[in-house]
Each structure stands twice: as C-alpha cells, then as structure tokens.
C-alpha positions in Angstrom: -9.2 -0.5 -20.2 -5.8 0.2 -21.8 -5.2 3.8 -22.6 -2.2 4.7 -24.7 -1.4 8.4 -24.0 0.9 9.7 -26.8 2.9 12.8 -25.8 5.6 15.1 -27.0 7.3 18.1 -25.4 4.7 20.6 -26.7 2.1 22.5 -24.8 -0.5 20.4 -26.7 0.5 17.4 -24.6 -0.3 19.3 -21.5 -3.9 19.7 -22.8 -4.0 15.9 -23.4 -2.8 15.2 -19.9 -5.4 17.5 -18.4 -8.1 15.9 -20.4 -7.1 12.4 -19.2 -7.0 13.7 -15.6 -10.5 15.1 -15.9 -12.0 11.8 -16.9 -13.4 9.1 -14.7 -11.7 5.9 -15.9 -12.7 2.3 -14.9 -10.7 1.3 -11.8 -8.9 -1.5 -13.6 -7.6 0.8 -16.4 -4.0 1.3 -17.1 -2.3 4.2 -18.9 0.9 3.9 -20.9 2.7 7.2 -21.6 4.4 7.0 -24.9 6.8 9.4 -26.7 8.8 8.7 -29.8 12.2 9.7 -30.9 12.8 9.7 -34.6 16.4 8.9 -35.4 18.0 11.5 -37.6 21.6 12.2 -38.3 22.8 15.4 -36.5 23.8 18.3 -38.7 27.4 19.5 -39.0 26.3 22.6 -37.0 25.1 20.5 -34.1 28.5 18.7 -34.1 30.4 22.0 -34.1 28.2 23.8 -31.6 27.8 20.9 -29.2 31.3 19.4 -29.6 29.7 16.0 -29.2 29.3 12.8 -31.1 26.1 11.6 -32.8 25.8 8.9 -30.1 26.1 11.5 -27.3 23.4 13.7 -28.9 21.1 10.7 -29.3 21.7 9.6 -25.7 20.7 13.2 -24.6 17.6 12.9 -26.6 16.7 9.6 -25.2 17.2 10.9 -21.6 15.1 13.9 -22.3 12.3 11.6 -23.6 12.6 9.5 -20.5 12.3 12.5 -18.3 9.2 13.7 -20.2 7.4 10.5 -19.9 8.3 10.0 -16.2 7.2 13.7 -15.4 3.8 13.0 -17.1 3.5 9.6 -15.4 4.0 11.3 -12.1 1.3 13.8 -12.8 -1.1 10.9 -13.6 -0.5 8.9 -10.4 -3.3 10.7 -8.5 -5.7 8.8 -10.8 -4.9 5.7 -8.9 -4.5 3.7 -12.1 -1.6 1.7 -13.2 0.8 3.9 -15.1 3.9 3.0 -17.2 6.1 4.7 -19.7 7.6 3.8 -23.1 10.1 5.6 -25.3 10.1 4.4 -28.9 12.9 4.9 -31.5 10.7 5.6 -34.6 8.7 8.2 -36.4 5.7 9.2 -34.1 3.1 7.9 -36.6 4.6 4.4 -36.6 5.5 4.4 -32.9 2.0 5.1 -31.8 0.2 2.7 -34.0 2.8 -0.1 -33.4 2.7 0.4 -29.6 -1.1 0.3 -29.7 -1.0 -3.0 -31.6 1.7 -4.7 -29.5 0.3 -3.6 -26.1 -3.4 -4.2 -27.1 -4.5 -0.6 -26.4 -8.3 0.0 -26.2 -7.9 3.8 -26.7 -5.2 6.1 -27.9 -5.4 9.7 -26.6 -3.3 12.3 -28.3 -3.1 16.0 -29.1 -3.0 17.8 -32.4 -0.7 20.6 -33.3 -3.4 22.0 -35.6 -1.0 22.5 -38.6 -2.9 23.5 -41.8 -2.0 24.2 -45.4 1.6 23.9 -46.6 3.0 23.2 -43.2 0.7 20.2 -42.8 1.6 19.0 -46.3 5.3 19.3 -45.5 5.4 17.7 -42.1 2.3 15.7 -42.3 -0.3 15.2 -39.6 0.6 12.6 -36.9 -2.9 12.6 -35.6 -4.5 12.0 -39.0 -2.2 9.2 -39.7 -2.8 7.5 -36.3 -6.5 7.8 -36.8 -6.3 6.2 -40.2 -4.1 3.3 -39.1 -4.8 2.6 -35.4 -6.1 -0.7 -34.3 -8.4 0.9 -31.8 -10.3 4.1 -31.1 -8.4 7.3 -31.1 -9.3 10.5 -29.3 -7.6 13.6 -30.6 -7.6 16.5 -28.0 -7.7 19.8 -29.6 -6.8 23.1 -27.9 -9.9 25.4 -28.0 -9.3 28.1 -30.5 -8.8 31.5 -28.9 -11.2 34.3 -29.8 -8.4 35.9 -31.8 -8.2 32.7 -34.0 -11.9 32.6 -34.7 -13.4 34.3 -37.8 -15.6 37.3 -37.1 
C-alpha cells in the first residue's frame, strides 16, 4: 500500500503523524512524506528586514521544508515501513493531487486546519480540494474539538 502523508509545519500535522503511527499497516506498505512550497514573491518588507534576495529567501524556505519532511520521516521509521520524502514547489492543493497521481498512491492522509466562514472562503480548504480531485481515497484527520469549542 502506498500512503501519501501530506504535512505542513502546523500542529495539525502532528495529529496526522500520530494517527499514522497508531495504525497497523500492511508490511509491504510505503509512506511518502510530502510538503509543498507555494512560490510567492517576497514583499519589500521581507527584503528590507532580511537583507536578502528573493532567491536566498526561497532557498531558506526549501531547506526548512526539507528539514520538516526529514524530521517527520525519522519519527515514522519505527513503523518498519519504507519511508521517503518529497518537497514540491506548488500550491498544496495541486501538489498533493499531482504527487498522488504520479506516485500511484493508494491513500492520502492529511490534516485539516478547520477554517470556517470567511477565512475558509478567502484561503480555501486544501482538504476539501484534495478530497474532490484526488485519484485515490483520502483520509482527513481532524483534531478533536475541545470542550470549550463545543456548543452547550
């Protein structure tokens, strides 16, 4: 079984990794840890504050993404499964779906930030888009709502 584990640097990804670690997977399974970096032009403020070029800022973002996927891959090694990592330069929605298609994933496991209302409308839902366009099954791991978040 090929499991595509889509992560970012949020605490929601920690929940996704914990869920993957808690499952018994077939022994011949492999997990690919994926994160995406959307290219964007740095703002003038970033140039002034960082004193760096756009290329340097992008290189730092790539290095941070590689460190993230490597750290998560290391935490998954105790599963005994084959683990590899990928950093894609694209919007997360497209990166996850494209990687699943190209790699032949059987399952995508990802988290949800749980945005609602205007915030969801403005930034969109990566999970919703992946579920709608993925070539395979998708599991969206949601953080349990705290008692403070639940209606009385």
